[in-house]
A tleap script that builds the chain and sets N, CA, C and O, in Angstrom:
source leaprc.protein.ff14SB
mol = sequence {
  NMET THR TYR GLN ILE ILE ALA HIE VAL LYS
  ASN PRO SER GLN ALA ARG ALA LEU VAL VAL
  ALA LEU ARG ALA TYR GLY PHE ASN PRO LEU
  GLU GLN GLY ASP GLY GLY LEU PRO GLY VAL
  PRO ASN LEU PHE GLY PRO GLU GLY VAL PRO
  VAL GLN VAL PRO GLU ALA GLU ALA GLY ASP
  ALA THR VAL LEU ALA ARG ASP LEU LEU LYS
  GLU MET THR GLY THR ASP CTHR
}
set mol.1.N position { 27.137 18.898 0.245 }
set mol.1.CA position { 25.782 17.940 0.593 }
set mol.1.C position { 25.847 16.735 0.906 }
set mol.1.O position { 26.649 16.022 0.304 }
set mol.2.N position { 25.072 16.227 1.867 }
set mol.2.CA position { 25.168 14.847 1.628 }
set mol.2.C position { 24.169 14.097 1.687 }
set mol.2.O position { 23.755 14.002 2.843 }
set mol.3.N position { 23.662 13.586 1.033 }
set mol.3.CA position { 22.357 12.608 0.654 }
set mol.3.C position { 22.051 11.430 1.325 }
set mol.3.O position { 22.779 10.627 1.908 }
set mol.4.N position { 21.001 11.460 1.167 }
set mol.4.CA position { 20.199 9.795 2.192 }
set mol.4.C position { 18.856 9.286 1.183 }
set mol.4.O position { 17.950 9.990 0.738 }
set mol.5.N position { 19.126 7.566 0.974 }
set mol.5.CA position { 18.078 6.912 -0.122 }
set mol.5.C position { 17.022 7.229 0.707 }
set mol.5.O position { 17.407 7.544 1.833 }
set mol.6.N position { 15.999 7.255 0.572 }
set mol.6.CA position { 14.383 7.281 1.676 }
set mol.6.C position { 13.542 6.058 0.735 }
set mol.6.O position { 12.477 5.471 0.926 }
set mol.7.N position { 14.455 5.997 -0.238 }
set mol.7.CA position { 13.387 4.717 -1.419 }
set mol.7.C position { 13.973 4.216 -2.735 }
set mol.7.O position { 14.459 4.838 -3.679 }
set mol.8.N position { 13.769 2.774 -2.505 }
set mol.8.CA position { 14.198 2.388 -3.961 }
set mol.8.C position { 12.108 2.007 -4.357 }
set mol.8.O position { 11.205 1.597 -3.628 }
set mol.9.N position { 12.143 2.350 -5.585 }
set mol.9.CA position { 10.932 1.493 -6.889 }
set mol.9.C position { 11.646 1.084 -8.021 }
set mol.9.O position { 12.510 1.447 -8.819 }
set mol.10.N position { 10.982 0.272 -7.765 }
set mol.10.CA position { 11.295 -0.913 -8.893 }
set mol.10.C position { 10.680 -0.622 -10.429 }
set mol.10.O position { 11.085 -1.180 -11.449 }
set mol.11.N position { 9.224 0.741 -10.336 }
set mol.11.CA position { 9.194 1.276 -11.636 }
set mol.11.C position { 9.619 2.568 -11.646 }
set mol.11.O position { 9.452 3.454 -10.809 }
set mol.12.N position { 10.265 2.572 -12.830 }
set mol.12.CA position { 11.162 3.920 -13.082 }
set mol.12.C position { 10.482 4.731 -13.419 }
set mol.12.O position { 11.015 5.840 -13.410 }
set mol.13.N position { 9.339 4.696 -13.782 }
set mol.13.CA position { 8.099 5.743 -13.849 }
set mol.13.C position { 8.010 6.278 -12.722 }
set mol.13.O position { 8.503 7.370 -12.438 }
set mol.14.N position { 7.165 5.328 -11.724 }
set mol.14.CA position { 6.667 5.441 -9.995 }
set mol.14.C position { 7.804 6.250 -9.465 }
set mol.14.O position { 7.409 6.895 -8.494 }
set mol.15.N position { 9.102 6.471 -9.738 }
set mol.15.CA position { 10.669 7.002 -8.964 }
set mol.15.C position { 10.484 8.250 -9.791 }
set mol.15.O position { 10.970 9.126 -9.076 }
set mol.16.N position { 10.042 8.832 -10.923 }
set mol.16.CA position { 9.956 10.013 -11.733 }
set mol.16.C position { 9.216 10.608 -10.817 }
set mol.16.O position { 9.674 11.419 -10.012 }
set mol.17.N position { 7.613 10.128 -10.888 }
set mol.17.CA position { 6.693 10.844 -10.401 }
set mol.17.C position { 6.845 10.976 -9.272 }
set mol.17.O position { 6.351 12.038 -8.894 }
set mol.18.N position { 7.414 10.270 -8.302 }
set mol.18.CA position { 8.039 10.654 -6.908 }
set mol.18.C position { 8.718 11.627 -6.755 }
set mol.18.O position { 8.573 12.384 -5.795 }
set mol.19.N position { 9.576 11.786 -7.663 }
set mol.19.CA position { 10.882 13.270 -7.492 }
set mol.19.C position { 10.199 13.951 -7.614 }
set mol.19.O position { 10.526 14.936 -6.953 }
set mol.20.N position { 8.594 14.221 -8.515 }
set mol.20.CA position { 8.461 15.229 -9.186 }
set mol.20.C position { 7.411 15.045 -7.866 }
set mol.20.O position { 7.640 16.136 -7.344 }
set mol.21.N position { 6.950 14.750 -7.453 }
set mol.21.CA position { 5.789 14.989 -6.046 }
set mol.21.C position { 6.709 15.122 -4.673 }
set mol.21.O position { 6.251 15.542 -3.610 }
set mol.22.N position { 7.960 14.734 -4.848 }
set mol.22.CA position { 8.537 15.516 -3.810 }
set mol.22.C position { 8.804 16.847 -3.965 }
set mol.22.O position { 8.164 17.669 -3.309 }
set mol.23.N position { 9.710 17.206 -4.784 }
set mol.23.CA position { 9.317 18.605 -5.743 }
set mol.23.C position { 8.603 19.282 -4.947 }
set mol.23.O position { 8.936 19.800 -3.881 }
set mol.24.N position { 7.390 19.277 -5.581 }
set mol.24.CA position { 6.294 19.758 -4.718 }
set mol.24.C position { 5.736 19.629 -3.413 }
set mol.24.O position { 4.667 20.091 -3.014 }
set mol.25.N position { 6.345 19.137 -2.964 }
set mol.25.CA position { 6.517 19.376 -1.631 }
set mol.25.C position { 6.902 20.308 -0.788 }
set mol.25.O position { 6.311 20.780 0.184 }
set mol.26.N position { 7.825 20.514 -1.183 }
set mol.26.CA position { 8.997 21.385 -1.009 }
set mol.26.C position { 10.313 20.919 -0.800 }
set mol.26.O position { 11.298 21.632 -0.612 }
set mol.27.N position { 10.286 19.891 -0.835 }
set mol.27.CA position { 11.626 18.990 -0.521 }
set mol.27.C position { 12.306 18.477 -2.045 }
set mol.27.O position { 11.630 18.287 -3.056 }
set mol.28.N position { 13.861 18.298 -1.945 }
set mol.28.CA position { 15.246 18.939 -2.511 }
set mol.28.C position { 15.322 17.457 -3.360 }
set mol.28.O position { 15.618 17.934 -4.456 }
set mol.29.N position { 15.262 16.126 -3.577 }
set mol.29.CA position { 15.423 14.820 -4.244 }
set mol.29.C position { 16.576 15.231 -5.202 }
set mol.29.O position { 16.623 16.391 -5.613 }
set mol.30.N position { 17.536 14.286 -5.581 }
set mol.30.CA position { 18.554 14.265 -6.721 }
set mol.30.C position { 17.426 13.890 -7.806 }
set mol.30.O position { 16.395 13.245 -7.613 }
set mol.31.N position { 17.856 14.415 -8.888 }
set mol.31.CA position { 16.931 13.641 -10.474 }
set mol.31.C position { 18.035 12.925 -10.568 }
set mol.31.O position { 19.159 13.356 -10.310 }
set mol.32.N position { 17.769 11.796 -10.943 }
set mol.32.CA position { 17.656 10.559 -11.283 }
set mol.32.C position { 19.146 10.579 -12.058 }
set mol.32.O position { 19.996 9.692 -11.974 }
set mol.33.N position { 19.231 11.667 -12.738 }
set mol.33.CA position { 20.702 11.793 -13.937 }
set mol.33.C position { 21.808 11.995 -12.755 }
set mol.33.O position { 22.835 11.327 -12.634 }
set mol.34.N position { 21.485 12.803 -12.113 }
set mol.34.CA position { 22.339 13.189 -10.798 }
set mol.34.C position { 23.223 12.256 -10.121 }
set mol.34.O position { 22.742 11.166 -9.814 }
set mol.35.N position { 24.166 12.448 -9.899 }
set mol.35.CA position { 25.421 11.748 -9.035 }
set mol.35.C position { 25.530 10.939 -10.104 }
set mol.35.O position { 24.386 10.490 -10.035 }
set mol.36.N position { 25.900 10.506 -10.849 }
set mol.36.CA position { 26.140 9.197 -11.763 }
set mol.36.C position { 27.384 10.063 -12.390 }
set mol.36.O position { 27.414 11.289 -12.285 }
set mol.37.N position { 28.454 9.277 -13.080 }
set mol.37.CA position { 29.569 9.699 -13.818 }
set mol.37.C position { 29.265 10.284 -14.640 }
set mol.37.O position { 28.083 10.013 -14.856 }
set mol.38.N position { 29.869 11.505 -15.797 }
set mol.38.CA position { 29.331 11.749 -17.104 }
set mol.38.C position { 29.337 10.815 -18.129 }
set mol.38.O position { 30.191 9.952 -18.333 }
set mol.39.N position { 28.371 11.033 -18.734 }
set mol.39.CA position { 28.334 10.378 -19.502 }
set mol.39.C position { 27.423 9.034 -19.528 }
set mol.39.O position { 26.759 8.651 -20.491 }
set mol.40.N position { 27.537 8.384 -18.231 }
set mol.40.CA position { 27.664 7.398 -18.238 }
set mol.40.C position { 25.749 7.166 -17.511 }
set mol.40.O position { 25.800 6.861 -16.319 }
set mol.41.N position { 25.135 7.210 -17.739 }
set mol.41.CA position { 23.710 6.837 -17.096 }
set mol.41.C position { 23.705 5.954 -15.525 }
set mol.41.O position { 24.764 5.397 -15.233 }
set mol.42.N position { 23.025 5.885 -14.956 }
set mol.42.CA position { 23.032 5.798 -13.330 }
set mol.42.C position { 22.442 3.987 -13.953 }
set mol.42.O position { 21.643 3.736 -14.855 }
set mol.43.N position { 23.109 3.147 -13.170 }
set mol.43.CA position { 22.769 1.684 -14.017 }
set mol.43.C position { 21.729 1.124 -12.111 }
set mol.43.O position { 22.328 1.401 -11.072 }
set mol.44.N position { 20.752 0.635 -12.039 }
set mol.44.CA position { 20.021 0.546 -11.124 }
set mol.44.C position { 20.380 -1.428 -10.704 }
set mol.44.O position { 20.532 -2.269 -11.590 }
set mol.45.N position { 20.427 -1.682 -9.459 }
set mol.45.CA position { 20.438 -2.610 -8.581 }
set mol.45.C position { 18.817 -3.127 -9.021 }
set mol.45.O position { 17.824 -2.798 -9.670 }
set mol.46.N position { 19.472 -4.347 -8.005 }
set mol.46.CA position { 17.346 -5.070 -8.109 }
set mol.46.C position { 16.504 -4.554 -6.951 }
set mol.46.O position { 15.409 -4.997 -6.605 }
set mol.47.N position { 17.244 -3.461 -6.359 }
set mol.47.CA position { 16.230 -3.115 -5.092 }
set mol.47.C position { 15.256 -2.330 -5.869 }
set mol.47.O position { 14.212 -2.151 -5.243 }
set mol.48.N position { 15.295 -1.586 -7.549 }
set mol.48.CA position { 15.243 -0.526 -8.093 }
set mol.48.C position { 15.769 0.528 -8.430 }
set mol.48.O position { 16.955 0.327 -8.692 }
set mol.49.N position { 15.403 1.819 -8.586 }
set mol.49.CA position { 16.031 2.756 -8.864 }
set mol.49.C position { 16.241 3.461 -6.991 }
set mol.49.O position { 15.415 3.349 -6.085 }
set mol.50.N position { 17.257 3.971 -6.944 }
set mol.50.CA position { 17.510 4.817 -4.911 }
set mol.50.C position { 16.937 6.842 -5.591 }
set mol.50.O position { 17.336 7.703 -6.376 }
set mol.51.N position { 15.985 6.643 -4.745 }
set mol.51.CA position { 15.204 8.165 -4.506 }
set mol.51.C position { 16.210 8.894 -3.220 }
set mol.51.O position { 16.235 8.339 -2.122 }
set mol.52.N position { 16.697 9.661 -3.368 }
set mol.52.CA position { 17.608 10.545 -2.224 }
set mol.52.C position { 17.296 11.872 -2.623 }
set mol.52.O position { 17.137 12.457 -3.694 }
set mol.53.N position { 17.236 12.328 -0.712 }
set mol.53.CA position { 17.175 13.705 -0.296 }
set mol.53.C position { 18.053 14.073 0.420 }
set mol.53.O position { 18.752 13.144 0.824 }
set mol.54.N position { 18.483 15.576 0.950 }
set mol.54.CA position { 19.738 15.458 1.508 }
set mol.54.C position { 19.103 15.473 3.214 }
set mol.54.O position { 18.019 15.794 3.701 }
set mol.55.N position { 20.251 15.009 3.712 }
set mol.55.CA position { 20.105 14.238 4.950 }
set mol.55.C position { 19.319 14.699 6.176 }
set mol.55.O position { 18.797 13.967 7.017 }
set mol.56.N position { 19.322 16.327 6.130 }
set mol.56.CA position { 18.284 16.642 6.553 }
set mol.56.C position { 16.889 16.743 6.238 }
set mol.56.O position { 16.219 16.997 7.239 }
set mol.57.N position { 16.371 16.653 5.403 }
set mol.57.CA position { 15.138 16.557 5.278 }
set mol.57.C position { 14.872 14.700 4.818 }
set mol.57.O position { 13.790 14.276 4.413 }
set mol.58.N position { 15.626 14.178 4.932 }
set mol.58.CA position { 15.148 12.653 4.862 }
set mol.58.C position { 14.111 11.964 5.934 }
set mol.58.O position { 13.666 10.855 5.635 }
set mol.59.N position { 13.710 12.568 7.161 }
set mol.59.CA position { 12.608 11.767 7.962 }
set mol.59.C position { 11.504 11.868 7.527 }
set mol.59.O position { 10.730 10.934 7.322 }
set mol.60.N position { 11.239 13.419 7.270 }
set mol.60.CA position { 9.783 13.887 6.825 }
set mol.60.C position { 9.423 13.285 5.529 }
set mol.60.O position { 8.349 12.711 5.346 }
set mol.61.N position { 10.504 13.451 4.470 }
set mol.61.CA position { 10.929 12.652 3.319 }
set mol.61.C position { 10.069 10.931 3.006 }
set mol.61.O position { 9.223 10.307 2.365 }
set mol.62.N position { 11.062 10.901 3.998 }
set mol.62.CA position { 10.762 9.210 3.798 }
set mol.62.C position { 8.810 9.032 4.072 }
set mol.62.O position { 8.099 8.412 3.282 }
set mol.63.N position { 8.290 9.721 5.328 }
set mol.63.CA position { 6.905 9.607 5.602 }
set mol.63.C position { 6.474 9.485 4.562 }
set mol.63.O position { 5.879 8.592 3.957 }
set mol.64.N position { 6.942 10.858 4.272 }
set mol.64.CA position { 5.550 11.115 2.531 }
set mol.64.C position { 5.872 10.248 1.630 }
set mol.64.O position { 5.025 9.958 0.785 }
set mol.65.N position { 7.146 9.645 1.600 }
set mol.65.CA position { 7.682 9.373 -0.426 }
set mol.65.C position { 6.990 7.718 0.171 }
set mol.65.O position { 6.353 7.328 -0.807 }
set mol.66.N position { 6.852 6.662 1.270 }
set mol.66.CA position { 6.164 5.825 1.403 }
set mol.66.C position { 4.925 6.003 1.434 }
set mol.66.O position { 4.427 4.950 1.036 }
set mol.67.N position { 3.786 7.049 1.784 }
set mol.67.CA position { 2.456 7.374 1.757 }
set mol.67.C position { 2.372 7.352 0.469 }
set mol.67.O position { 1.509 6.636 -0.039 }
set mol.68.N position { 3.243 8.127 -0.354 }
set mol.68.CA position { 2.698 8.408 -1.640 }
set mol.68.C position { 3.295 6.750 -2.768 }
set mol.68.O position { 2.578 6.314 -3.669 }
set mol.69.N position { 4.289 6.293 -2.504 }
set mol.69.CA position { 4.399 4.621 -3.266 }
set mol.69.C position { 2.709 3.801 -2.880 }
set mol.69.O position { 2.051 3.040 -3.589 }
set mol.70.N position { 2.489 4.209 -1.828 }
set mol.70.CA position { 0.899 3.257 -1.040 }
set mol.70.C position { -0.281 4.021 -2.037 }
set mol.70.O position { -1.211 3.367 -2.510 }
set mol.71.N position { -0.162 5.068 -2.218 }
set mol.71.CA position { -0.915 5.508 -3.516 }
set mol.71.C position { -0.787 5.418 -4.730 }
set mol.71.O position { -1.761 5.001 -5.357 }
set mol.72.N position { 0.055 5.664 -5.230 }
set mol.72.CA position { 0.618 4.875 -6.083 }
set mol.72.C position { 0.471 3.195 -7.340 }
set mol.72.O position { 0.249 2.802 -8.485 }
set mol.73.N position { 0.843 2.775 -5.807 }
set mol.73.CA position { 0.796 1.014 -6.172 }
set mol.73.C position { -0.594 0.730 -5.801 }
set mol.73.O position { -0.850 -0.356 -6.322 }
set mol.74.N position { -1.140 0.957 -5.461 }
set mol.74.CA position { -2.613 0.666 -4.549 }
set mol.74.C position { -2.452 -0.053 -3.256 }
set mol.74.O position { -3.475 -0.553 -2.787 }
set mol.75.N position { -1.603 -0.155 -2.761 }
set mol.75.CA position { -1.249 -1.214 -1.409 }
set mol.75.C position { -1.635 -0.379 -0.433 }
set mol.75.O position { -1.965 0.801 -0.553 }
set mol.76.N position { -1.549 -1.414 1.095 }
set mol.76.CA position { -1.316 -0.862 2.028 }
set mol.76.C position { -0.928 -1.192 3.153 }
set mol.76.O position { -1.341 -0.946 4.286 }
set mol.77.N position { 0.427 -2.137 2.504 }
set mol.77.CA position { 1.190 -2.842 3.324 }
set mol.77.C position { 2.614 -1.666 3.990 }
set mol.77.O position { 3.457 -2.101 4.775 }
savepdb mol mol.pdb
quit
């Protein structure tokens, strides 16, 4: 199964909350520890924490993630 990044979240706590919310809506995001090398925590770049879902879910999950992040950050961008 291939995954697609739907968002980069600067705040790791918000990224964890977004993953939980996506799961609650029936999506299957990767946990932040999934997909890395064994024994090595994922290192995040300047874009923030990547949130990934299966390719088949990416379209709908992107729309939901964008709206949830707006609510979390309190911005209307």
